[in-house]
C-alpha positions in Angstrom: 179.3 10.4 -26.4 175.8 11.4 -25.2 173.7 8.2 -25.2 170.7 8.1 -27.6 167.6 6.0 -26.7 164.8 4.9 -29.0 161.7 7.1 -28.6 159.4 4.4 -30.1 159.5 0.7 -31.0 161.1 0.7 -34.5 163.0 -1.0 -37.2 166.6 0.2 -37.3 169.2 0.5 -40.1 172.7 1.9 -39.9 175.5 2.9 -42.4 178.6 5.0 -42.7 178.6 8.0 -45.1 181.7 10.1 -45.8 179.8 13.3 -45.3 177.5 12.3 -42.3 179.8 9.8 -40.7 178.2 7.0 -38.7 174.4 7.1 -39.1 171.3 5.2 -38.1 167.7 5.5 -39.3 164.6 4.4 -37.4 161.3 3.6 -39.0 157.9 3.0 -37.4 154.2 3.2 -38.1 151.5 4.6 -35.8 147.9 4.5 -36.9 148.1 5.8 -40.5 151.5 7.6 -40.1 154.9 6.3 -41.2 157.8 8.0 -39.4 161.5 8.1 -40.4 164.0 9.4 -37.9 167.6 9.9 -39.0 170.6 10.3 -36.6 174.0 11.2 -37.9 177.6 12.1 -36.8 177.5 9.3 -34.3 180.5 7.9 -32.4 178.9 4.5 -31.8 175.8 2.5 -33.1 174.5 -0.8 -31.9 175.2 -2.6 -35.2 173.4 -5.8 -34.2 170.1 -4.0 -33.6 167.4 -4.6 -36.3 164.2 -4.2 -34.3 164.5 -2.0 -31.2 162.1 -1.2 -28.4 161.3 2.2 -26.8 164.1 3.0 -24.3 166.8 0.8 -25.9 170.3 2.4 -26.1 171.1 2.4 -29.9 173.8 5.1 -30.4 176.0 7.8 -29.0 176.6 11.3 -30.3 180.0 12.0 -31.9 182.1 14.1 -34.2 182.3 12.1 -37.5 182.1 13.0 -41.2 182.9 16.6 -42.0 181.6 18.0 -38.6 183.8 20.4 -36.6 182.5 19.3 -33.2 180.5 16.7 -31.5 176.7 17.1 -32.1 173.7 15.2 -33.3 172.2 15.7 -36.8 168.5 14.8 -36.4 166.0 14.5 -39.2 162.3 13.6 -38.8 160.1 12.8 -41.8 156.6 11.3 -42.5 155.6 9.4 -45.6 153.1 11.0 -48.1 152.1 10.1 -51.6 154.9 12.3 -52.9 157.6 10.6 -50.7 159.2 11.6 -47.4 158.2 15.0 -46.1 160.8 16.4 -43.7 159.5 18.2 -40.5 161.0 20.7 -38.1 162.3 18.5 -35.3 161.8 21.3 -32.7 158.1 21.3 -33.4 157.8 17.5 -33.5 159.8 16.7 -30.4 157.7 18.9 -28.2 154.9 16.3 -28.2 157.0 13.1 -27.9 157.5 11.1 -24.8 161.1 10.1 -24.2 162.1 7.3 -21.8 163.6 8.4 -18.5 166.9 6.6 -17.9 168.4 6.7 -14.4 
């Protein structure tokens, strides 16, 4: 049930997948970079959100799909001529600014 907030203004999609459970995907573009962030195994998603702003509450972590405990499955990718290139989230997140929610 940990709240998840949007790190950047983005377009949001959500779905339910039998393996990943409740999921949402965020897309945004900065300068010449297209970014795709996937969040899975969620307990709740704001199903009405289509365009979200940095700091908006969009989801909560959960234990869905085939997981054995509550956690967040996070993927980060950028677009290239060959398609989406997935990045190591630990390396990418180090430079991101996240909203401080009190």
